[in-house]
KOLSE-197100 format. One record per residue: residue number from 1; x, y, z of N, C-alpha, C, CB in turn. Coordinates in steps of 0.2 Angstrom, whole numbers, plus 5000, padded with zeros to 4 digits. Each point is the difference from the previous one (the first is absolute). Glycine has a CB too. Example, Ala and Ser with C-alpha at 12.3 -4.5 7.8 and 13.67 -1.06 7.14 Angstrom:
<nodes>
<node 1 <5066 4972 5039> <4996 5006 5000> <5004 5006 5000> <4991 4994 5006>>
<node 2 <5007 5011 4990> <5004 5006 5001> <4996 5005 5003> <5006 4997 4990>>
</nodes>
This chain:
<nodes>
<node 1 <5123 5046 5011> <5003 4997 4994> <5008 4997 5001> <4993 5009 4994>>
<node 2 <5007 4985 5000> <5008 4998 5004> <5005 5001 4995> <4996 4991 5008>>
<node 3 <5009 5011 4991> <5006 5003 5002> <5004 4995 4997> <4998 5006 5010>>
<node 4 <5007 4994 4984> <5004 4992 4998> <5006 5001 5008> <4999 4999 4982>>
<node 5 <5004 4996 5017> <5006 5000 5005> <5004 5006 5002> <5001 4988 4996>>
<node 6 <5001 5018 5009> <5003 5003 5001> <4998 5008 5000> <5006 4991 4999>>
<node 7 <4986 5007 4996> <4996 5004 5001> <5000 5008 4997> <5000 4991 5009>>
<node 8 <5004 5007 4983> <5002 5003 4995> <4994 5001 4996> <5011 4996 5002>>
<node 9 <4986 5011 4994> <4997 5000 4995> <5003 5000 4994> <4993 5004 5006>>
<node 10 <5004 4992 4989> <5001 5001 4993> <5000 5002 4997> <4999 4996 5001>>
<node 11 <5004 5008 4993> <4999 5007 4995> <4998 5004 5002> <4999 4995 4993>>
<node 12 <4994 5005 5003> <4999 5007 5003> <4994 5003 5007> <5003 5000 4986>>
<node 13 <4997 4996 5018> <4997 4999 5005> <4995 5001 5003> <5006 5000 4999>>
<node 14 <4989 4999 5004> <4995 4997 5002> <4996 5005 5000> <5003 4993 5006>>
<node 15 <4997 5015 4995> <4997 5002 4999> <4997 5004 4992> <5006 4998 5013>>
<node 16 <5000 4999 4982> <4997 5002 4993> <4994 4992 4999> <5015 5010 4992>>
<node 17 <4990 4987 5010> <4996 4992 4999> <4989 5000 5000> <5015 4995 5010>>
<node 18 <4984 5009 4997> <4997 5000 5002> <4995 5005 4997> <5007 4995 5007>>
<node 19 <4996 5012 4992> <4997 5004 4995> <4999 4996 4992> <5005 5011 5008>>
<node 20 <4999 4985 4990> <4996 4995 4994> <4997 4996 4999> <5004 5002 4997>>
<node 21 <4994 4996 5009> <4994 4995 5004> <4994 5003 4999> <5007 4997 5010>>
<node 22 <4993 5011 4995> <4996 5004 5001> <4995 5002 4992> <5009 5003 5012>>
<node 23 <4998 4999 4982> <4995 5002 4994> <4999 4997 4998> <5002 5005 4997>>
<node 24 <4999 4985 5002> <4996 4995 4997> <4993 4998 5005> <5012 4995 4994>>
<node 25 <4986 5010 5010> <4993 4999 5005> <5001 4996 5008> <4994 4998 4986>>
<node 26 <5013 5001 5014> <4998 4995 5006> <5000 5004 5006> <5005 4990 4995>>
<node 27 <4992 5010 5009> <4997 5002 5006> <5001 4999 5007> <4993 5000 4994>>
<node 28 <5010 5003 5012> <5000 4995 5008> <4994 4994 4998> <5001 5012 5011>>
<node 29 <5000 4985 4994> <5009 4998 5005> <5004 4997 4992> <4995 4994 5018>>
<node 30 <5009 5007 4981> <5005 4996 4997> <5008 4995 5002> <4993 5008 4995>>
<node 31 <5009 4989 5004> <5005 4997 5002> <5007 5000 4994> <4990 4993 5007>>
<node 32 <5015 5008 4997> <5004 5003 4992> <5007 4994 5002> <4997 5018 4998>>
<node 33 <5004 4979 4997> <5005 4993 5002> <5006 5002 4996> <4992 4990 5002>>
<node 34 <5013 5011 5002> <5006 5002 4994> <5005 4994 4995> <5000 5009 5011>>
<node 35 <5003 4992 4984> <5001 4997 4998> <5004 4995 5002> <4996 5006 4994>>
<node 36 <5005 4987 5007> <5005 4996 5003> <5009 5001 4995> <4987 4988 5004>>
<node 37 <5011 5014 4989> <5008 5002 4997> <5000 5005 4997> <5004 4990 4999>>
<node 38 <5000 5011 4995> <5002 5005 4996> <4993 4999 4996> <5015 5000 5000>>
<node 39 <4986 4994 4998> <4995 5001 4994> <4995 4996 5001> <5007 5002 4992>>
<node 40 <4991 5000 5013> <4992 5000 5004> <4995 5006 4999> <5007 4995 5010>>
<node 41 <4988 5007 4992> <4996 5006 5001> <4995 5001 5004> <5001 5000 4991>>
<node 42 <4998 5006 5014> <4995 4999 5005> <4995 4999 4998> <5005 5004 5006>>
<node 43 <4990 4995 4998> <4994 4995 5000> <4994 5003 5003> <5006 4989 5000>>
<node 44 <4990 5017 4998> <4997 5000 5005> <4993 5000 5000> <5008 5005 5002>>
<node 45 <4989 4993 5005> <4994 4996 4998> <4995 5003 5007> <5006 4986 4993>>
<node 46 <4987 5015 5002> <4995 5002 5007> <4997 4993 5004> <4997 5011 4993>>
<node 47 <5004 4990 5015> <4998 4995 5004> <4994 5001 5001> <5010 4999 5005>>
<node 48 <4984 5003 4996> <4995 5004 5002> <4996 4991 4999> <5003 5018 4995>>
<node 49 <4996 4978 5010> <4996 4996 4998> <4991 5000 5002> <5012 4995 5000>>
<node 50 <4986 5011 5001> <4995 5002 5005> <4995 5003 4991> <5007 5006 5017>>
<node 51 <4985 4993 4984> <4998 4999 4991> <4998 5009 5001> <4994 4984 4996>>
<node 52 <5009 5018 5000> <4999 4999 4992> <5011 4999 5002> <4985 5011 4990>>
<node 53 <5015 4983 5008> <5008 4995 4999> <5004 5006 4995> <4995 4985 4999>>
<node 54 <5010 5017 5004> <5009 5003 4996> <5004 4995 5000> <5000 5011 5004>>
<node 55 <5001 4985 4989> <5003 4996 4998> <5004 5003 4995> <4993 4993 5004>>
<node 56 <5008 5010 4995> <5007 5002 4993> <5004 5001 5003> <4995 5006 4990>>
<node 57 <5010 4991 5004> <5007 5003 5003> <5003 5004 4993> <5003 4988 5010>>
<node 58 <5003 5013 4991> <5005 5002 4996> <5006 4999 5000> <4995 5005 4999>>
<node 59 <5010 4992 4995> <5007 5001 4999> <5004 5006 5000> <4997 4991 4994>>
<node 60 <5006 5010 5010> <5006 5006 4997> <5007 5001 5000> <4992 5004 5001>>
<node 61 <5010 4998 4993> <5006 4999 5001> <5004 5006 5000> <4998 4990 4995>>
<node 62 <5007 5006 5010> <5003 5004 5005> <5006 5006 4996> <4998 4988 5010>>
<node 63 <5005 5010 4987> <5004 5003 4995> <4995 5010 4998> <5006 4982 4993>>
<node 64 <4989 5014 5003> <4997 5007 4999> <4994 5002 5001> <5005 4998 4993>>
<node 65 <4993 4997 5013> <4990 5002 5002> <4998 4999 4998> <4999 5006 5003>>
<node 66 <5000 4991 4992> <4993 4998 4995> <4998 4995 5000> <5003 5004 4993>>
<node 67 <4993 4996 5007> <4994 4996 5002> <5001 4992 4994> <4989 5013 5004>>
<node 68 <5011 4981 4997> <5002 4996 4994> <4996 4994 4998> <5010 5003 5002>>
<node 69 <4984 4996 5006> <4998 4995 5001> <4992 5003 5002> <5012 4993 5002>>
<node 70 <4982 5004 4994> <4996 5002 5005> <4996 4995 5001> <5000 5011 4998>>
<node 71 <4997 4987 5008> <4994 4995 5000> <4994 5002 5005> <5008 4991 4997>>
<node 72 <4986 5009 5001> <4994 5004 5001> <4997 4992 5003> <4999 5013 4989>>
<node 73 <4998 4989 5019> <4994 4995 5002> <4996 4999 4996> <4999 5002 5009>>
<node 74 <4996 5000 4985> <4997 5000 4995> <5000 4995 4996> <5000 5009 5001>>
<node 75 <5007 4990 4997> <5002 4997 4997> <5002 4992 5001> <5002 5012 4998>>
<node 76 <4997 4986 5010> <5001 4994 5001> <4996 4996 4998> <5005 5002 5006>>
<node 77 <4994 4989 4993> <4998 4999 4998> <4993 4998 5005> <5010 4999 4992>>
<node 78 <4983 4998 5005> <4996 5000 5006> <5001 4998 5008> <4995 4998 4990>>
<node 79 <5007 4995 5008> <5004 4994 5004> <5004 5005 5004> <5001 4988 4992>>
<node 80 <5004 5015 5007> <5005 5005 5003> <4996 5004 5006> <5009 5001 4988>>
<node 81 <4987 5003 5009> <4996 5005 5004> <4996 4995 5003> <5001 5011 4993>>
<node 82 <4995 4984 5006> <4997 4996 5006> <5004 4998 5005> <4993 4997 4994>>
<node 83 <5014 5001 5004> <5004 4999 5006> <5001 5004 5004> <5003 4994 4996>>
<node 84 <5001 5011 5002> <4999 5006 5002> <4995 5001 5006> <5002 5002 4989>>
<node 85 <4993 5001 5009> <4994 5002 5003> <4997 4994 5005> <4998 5009 4989>>
<node 86 <5003 4983 5010> <4999 4996 5005> <5002 5002 5005> <4999 4992 4994>>
<node 87 <5008 5007 5002> <5006 5001 5008> <4999 5006 5003> <5010 4995 4995>>
<node 88 <4990 5010 5005> <4998 5008 5003> <4995 4997 5004> <5001 5009 4991>>
<node 89 <4991 4987 5006> <4994 5001 5004> <5001 4996 5005> <4992 5003 4991>>
<node 90 <5012 4990 5008> <5004 4995 5005> <5002 5002 5005> <5003 4993 4994>>
<node 91 <5000 5012 5005> <5004 5006 5005> <4996 5003 5004> <5007 5002 4992>>
<node 92 <4990 5001 5006> <4995 5005 5002> <5002 5008 5000> <4995 4990 5007>>
<node 93 <5007 5011 4987> <5004 5008 4998> <4995 5002 4995> <5014 4997 5000>>
<node 94 <4983 4997 4994> <4999 5003 4994> <4992 5006 5002> <5006 4988 4992>>
<node 95 <4990 5011 5014> <4994 5004 5001> <5002 5004 5005> <4991 4991 4996>>
<node 96 <5015 5008 5009> <5000 5002 5005> <4999 4999 5009> <4999 5004 4989>>
<node 97 <4998 4998 5013> <4997 5000 5004> <4993 4996 5002> <5007 5008 4997>>
<node 98 <4988 4992 4997> <4994 4996 4996> <5004 4992 5000> <4995 5012 4990>>
<node 99 <5010 4988 5007> <5002 4993 4998> <5002 4998 5006> <5003 5001 4989>>
<node 100 <4999 5002 5016> <5005 4996 5005> <4993 4997 5005> <5014 5009 5001>>
<node 101 <4980 4996 5001> <4995 4999 5002> <4998 4994 4997> <4997 5013 5002>>
<node 102 <5001 4988 4991> <4998 4991 4997> <5001 4996 5002> <5002 5001 4994>>
<node 103 <5007 5000 5007> <5004 4993 5002> <5001 4998 5006> <5006 5002 4992>>
<node 104 <4991 5001 5009> <5000 4998 5012> <4995 4998 4999> <5004 5009 5008>>
<node 105 <4990 4993 4989> <4992 4996 5001> <5000 4994 4997> <4993 5010 5000>>
<node 106 <5011 4990 4993> <5000 4992 4997> <5004 4996 5007> <5003 5004 4983>>
<node 107 <5002 5000 5018> <5005 4993 5006> <4993 4999 5004> <5015 5004 5003>>
<node 108 <4983 5002 5001> <4997 4998 5004> <4994 4997 5001> <5007 5006 5003>>
<node 109 <4989 4994 4989> <4995 4993 4998> <5004 4994 4999> <4993 5006 4994>>
<node 110 <5012 4993 5004> <5003 4994 4999> <5000 4996 5007> <5008 5005 4990>>
<node 111 <4994 5000 5016> <5001 4995 5005> <4995 5001 5003> <5010 4998 5002>>
<node 112 <4983 5005 4997> <4994 4999 5005> <4998 4994 4994> <4995 5014 5008>>
<node 113 <5005 4985 4987> <4998 4995 4996> <5003 4991 5001> <4998 5011 4992>>
<node 114 <5009 4990 5012> <5004 4993 5001> <4997 4999 5008> <5012 5002 4992>>
<node 115 <4987 5004 5011> <4996 5000 5008> <4994 4997 5000> <5005 5010 5004>>
<node 116 <4990 4992 4990> <4992 4999 4999> <5000 4991 4996> <4997 5016 4998>>
<node 117 <5009 4981 5000> <5000 4994 4996> <5002 4995 5006> <5003 5005 4988>>
<node 118 <5003 4999 5017> <5002 4994 5008> <4994 4998 5000> <5008 5006 5010>>
<node 119 <4986 5001 4992> <4995 5000 5006> <4993 4995 4996> <5005 5016 5006>>
<node 120 <4997 4983 4989> <4992 5000 4997> <5002 4991 5001> <4996 5015 4989>>
<node 121 <5009 4982 5008> <5006 4994 5003> <4997 4997 5006> <5012 5005 4996>>
<node 122 <4991 4999 5008> <4998 4999 5007> <4993 4999 5001> <5009 5006 5004>>
<node 123 <4987 4998 4994> <4993 5000 5003> <4996 4992 4995> <4999 5017 5005>>
<node 124 <5005 4982 4992> <4999 4996 4994> <5000 4992 5005> <5007 5010 4989>>
<node 125 <4999 4988 5012> <5001 4995 5002> <5001 5001 5008> <5004 4997 4989>>
<node 126 <4991 5007 5016> <4998 5000 5004> <5005 5000 5007> <4991 4997 4992>>
<node 127 <5017 5006 5004> <5004 4999 5005> <5005 4994 5001> <4992 5007 5005>>
<node 128 <5005 4987 4988> <5003 4996 5002> <5007 5001 4997> <4990 4993 5002>>
<node 129 <5016 5002 4996> <5006 5001 4998> <5000 5003 4991> <5004 4991 5010>>
<node 130 <4992 5005 4987> <5002 5003 4994> <4993 5004 4996> <5010 4990 4999>>
<node 131 <4985 5008 5004> <4993 5006 4997> <4996 4992 4997> <5008 5017 4993>>
<node 132 <4987 4985 5003> <4996 4994 4997> <5002 5002 4993> <4988 4997 5009>>
<node 133 <5013 4998 4987> <5003 5000 4992> <4995 5001 4995> <5006 4992 5004>>
<node 134 <4994 5014 4993> <4993 5001 4994> <5000 4993 4996> <5003 5014 4996>>
<node 135 <4991 4983 5003> <5000 4995 4999> <5003 4999 4991> <4991 4998 5011>>
<node 136 <5012 4998 4986> <5003 4999 4996> <4994 5000 4994> <5010 4994 5007>>
<node 137 <4993 5008 4988> <4996 5001 4992> <4996 5007 5001> <4998 4985 4997>>
<node 138 <5003 5020 5009> <4996 5005 5000> <4999 5005 4995> <5002 4997 5008>>
<node 139 <5003 5003 4987> <5004 5006 4997> <4994 4999 4994> <5016 5000 5004>>
<node 140 <4982 4991 4996> <4995 4999 4994> <4993 5003 4999> <5005 4990 5001>>
<node 141 <4994 5012 5007> <4993 5004 4998> <5002 5007 4998> <4993 4994 5008>>
<node 142 <5012 5008 4990> <5002 5009 4998> <4996 4999 4994> <5013 5004 5004>>
<node 143 <4982 5003 4992> <4999 4999 4995> <5007 5002 4994> <4987 5003 5006>>
<node 144 <5012 4992 4990> <5004 5003 4994> <5002 5004 4999> <4998 4996 4997>>
<node 145 <4998 5013 5002> <5000 5002 4999> <5007 5006 5005> <4987 4993 4993>>
<node 146 <5012 5004 5013> <5004 5004 5004> <5006 4995 5001> <4991 5007 5005>>
<node 147 <5009 4985 4995> <5006 4995 5001> <5003 5002 4993> <4996 4988 5008>>
<node 148 <5004 5013 4988> <5005 5001 4995> <5004 5006 4997> <4996 4992 4999>>
<node 149 <5000 5014 5003> <5005 5006 4998> <5003 5001 5008> <4993 5005 4989>>
<node 150 <5006 4989 5016> <5006 5002 5006> <5004 4997 4999> <4996 5004 5007>>
<node 151 <5003 4989 4989> <5007 4996 5000> <5005 5006 4995> <4994 4985 5000>>
<node 152 <5002 5016 4996> <5004 5001 4995> <5004 5009 5004> <4991 4991 4988>>
<node 153 <5006 5010 5017> <5003 5007 5002> <5006 4999 5006> <4987 5006 4998>>
<node 154 <5009 4990 5003> <5006 4995 5007> <5007 4998 4994> <4988 4989 5011>>
<node 155 <5010 5006 4985> <5007 4998 4995> <5003 5006 4999> <4996 4991 4993>>
<node 156 <5003 5017 5005> <5002 5004 4997> <5003 5003 5005> <4994 4999 4991>>
<node 157 <5005 5002 5017> <5002 5002 5002> <5006 4997 5005> <4989 5005 4997>>
<node 158 <5009 4986 5002> <5005 4998 5001> <5007 4998 4996> <4991 5000 5006>>
<node 159 <5008 5001 4988> <5005 5001 4996> <5006 5008 5001> <4990 4993 4992>>
<node 160 <5005 5011 5008> <5004 5007 5002> <5001 5001 5005> <4996 5005 4993>>
<node 161 <5001 4994 5013> <5004 4999 5008> <5001 4992 5001> <4993 5012 5006>>
<node 162 <5013 4987 4993> <5003 4993 5000> <4999 4999 5008> <5010 5000 4990>>
<node 163 <4990 5006 5015> <5002 4996 5007> <4992 4999 5000> <5013 5005 5008>>
<node 164 <4982 4996 4992> <4993 5000 5000> <4999 4992 4995> <4996 5017 5001>>
<node 165 <5005 4982 4993> <4997 4996 4997> <5003 4993 5002> <4997 5008 4992>>
<node 166 <5010 4991 5009> <5004 4995 5001> <4997 4995 5006> <5010 5009 4995>>
<node 167 <4989 4995 5011> <4998 4996 5008> <4994 4998 4996> <5005 5008 5013>>
<node 168 <4992 4997 4986> <4990 5000 4996> <5002 4992 4997> <4996 5017 4994>>
<node 169 <5009 4985 4999> <5000 4991 4998> <5001 4995 5004> <5006 5004 4992>>
<node 170 <4999 4996 5012> <5002 4995 5006> <4994 4996 5006> <5012 5008 4998>>
<node 171 <4982 4997 5004> <4995 5000 5001> <4995 4996 4995> <5005 5009 5005>>
<node 172 <4994 4993 4991> <4996 4996 4995> <5002 4992 4999> <5000 5013 4994>>
<node 173 <5007 4987 5004> <5002 4992 4999> <4999 4997 5007> <5008 5001 4991>>
<node 174 <4994 5001 5015> <4999 4999 5008> <4993 4995 4999> <5007 5013 5005>>
<node 175 <4989 4993 4994> <4993 4999 5000> <4997 4996 4995> <5001 5009 5005>>
<node 176 <5001 4989 4991> <5001 4995 4994> <5001 4993 5003> <5006 5009 4992>>
<node 177 <4999 4990 5009> <5004 4994 5005> <4998 4997 5004> <5006 5004 4999>>
<node 178 <4990 5003 5008> <4997 4995 5005> <4993 5000 4998> <5008 5004 5011>>
<node 179 <4987 5000 4985> <4996 4997 4998> <4999 4993 4997> <5001 5009 5000>>
<node 180 <5005 4991 4994> <4999 4992 4999> <5001 4995 5005> <5003 5004 4990>>
<node 181 <5002 4997 5015> <5003 4995 5006> <4992 4998 5003> <5015 5006 5003>>
<node 182 <4981 4999 4998> <4995 5001 5004> <4994 4995 4995> <5005 5014 5005>>
<node 183 <4996 4988 4989> <4993 4996 4995> <5002 4994 5002> <4998 5007 4990>>
<node 184 <5010 4988 5009> <5002 4995 4998> <4999 4995 5006> <5008 5007 4993>>
<node 185 <4994 4998 5014> <4996 4996 5005> <4994 5000 5002> <5008 5000 5002>>
<node 186 <4988 5005 4995> <4993 4996 4999> <4999 4997 5000> <4998 5002 4999>>
<node 187 <5002 4996 4992> <5000 4993 4994> <5003 4992 5007> <5007 5010 4984>>
<node 188 <4999 4992 5018> <5000 4994 5004> <4998 4999 5007> <5007 5001 4993>>
<node 189 <4988 5003 5010> <4994 4997 5004> <4997 4999 4999> <5000 5002 5004>>
<node 190 <4995 5001 4990> <4994 4996 4996> <5003 4994 4999> <4994 5009 4992>>
<node 191 <5009 4990 5004> <5005 4993 5000> <4997 4995 5004> <5010 5005 4999>>
<node 192 <4994 4997 5006> <5003 4995 5006> <4994 5000 5003> <5013 5004 5003>>
<node 193 <4983 4998 4996> <4990 4999 5004> <4997 4995 4995> <4997 5015 5005>>
</nodes>
């Protein structure tokens, strides 16, 4: 719990504030934030981040100990709930140990995928400096029922995860430019012979 400078309690005191919050249905664990000044209220909020989450909060008047406002997690908009759950899932606290084990397995899978990718690249080039490139236009052999949804999914992911989308767009632009340069060199070589 945080206390204002000097550690002084305002008005009715922490015990009465906690009792008022309990009367509104707030269970442990809670955080009590004392008012910053005489015109502010105490804020008591639940801080349980594991499932089922307890995120309700109340404002308690320091003069008389009555609850002046209540905010229930059930009343949050859907996107606010999804954001809270997403953060707690991402940090490994939403489902406890199971959540943490799943995140560890995901991280291990990513590391193995990277190592496997480098291994395939090395084998394809038989140890040469850059490996043999995939022939240009190989994507044209992908069936449209797989290609179109794949492009849509990648575009949506790139939009919502810009640190993935911006470099990917850069690679696509660089590939198109390099392909065009190679195509023009090929035409010049054919015209010269």
